[in-house]
C-alpha positions in Angstrom: -128.2 72.2 37.1 -129.1 73.1 33.6 -126.0 72.7 31.3 -127.1 75.6 29.0 -127.3 78.1 31.9 -123.6 78.8 31.9 -123.4 78.9 28.1 -126.1 81.5 27.8 -124.4 83.8 30.3 -121.1 83.5 28.4 -122.8 84.2 25.1 -124.0 87.6 26.5 -120.4 88.7 27.4 -118.8 91.2 25.1 -116.2 90.1 22.7 -112.8 91.0 24.1 -109.8 91.6 21.9 -106.1 91.2 22.7 -103.4 93.9 22.2 -102.2 91.9 19.2 -105.6 91.9 17.6 -106.2 95.6 18.2 -102.7 96.5 16.9 -103.6 94.6 13.7 -107.0 96.3 13.4 -105.6 99.8 13.9 -102.4 99.0 12.0 -100.2 100.3 14.9 -97.6 98.6 17.0 -98.3 97.1 20.4 -95.9 99.7 21.9 -98.2 102.4 20.4 -101.2 100.9 22.2 -99.2 100.8 25.4 -98.2 104.5 24.9 -101.8 105.5 24.3 -102.8 103.7 27.5 -100.0 105.4 29.4 -101.1 108.9 28.1 -104.8 108.2 28.4 -105.3 108.8 24.7 -106.2 105.4 23.3 -109.4 103.4 23.4 -110.8 102.3 26.7 -109.5 99.0 27.9 -110.1 96.3 30.5 -107.2 95.3 32.8 -107.4 91.8 34.4 -104.2 91.4 36.4 -101.4 91.8 33.8 -103.8 91.1 30.9 -105.2 93.9 28.8 -108.3 93.4 26.7 -110.3 95.7 24.5 -114.1 95.6 24.1 -115.1 95.6 20.5 -117.7 98.4 21.0 -115.0 100.6 22.7 -112.9 100.5 19.5 -115.8 101.8 17.5 -116.5 104.5 20.1 -112.8 105.5 20.1 -112.8 105.8 16.3 -115.9 108.0 16.4 -114.2 110.3 19.0 -111.1 110.5 16.8 -112.9 111.2 13.5 -112.3 114.7 12.3 -114.1 116.7 9.7 -112.0 118.7 7.3 -112.0 122.5 8.0 -113.3 123.2 4.5 -116.2 120.8 4.9 -117.1 122.2 8.3 -117.2 125.7 7.0 -119.3 124.7 4.0 -121.8 122.9 6.4 -121.9 126.0 8.7 -122.7 128.2 5.7 -125.4 125.9 4.4 -127.1 125.9 7.9 -126.7 129.7 8.2 -128.5 130.4 4.9 
């Protein structure tokens, strides 16, 4: 069996982050992450038994979904498109 076969499969796997890592990235407590999971409001996560992991790309997607445009900017952009 080729020794590199298993390694290449592993290298294709997404980078998974722990609750601690995500809490540091978002600057929120682990309890906040748990609350978000309970409410269904946080980033998508992976559950493996009792372990919770977050896919790096899901964090980016979550931030995009949560990004808001100021009302003044939105109105200005609407006016620009309308004229």
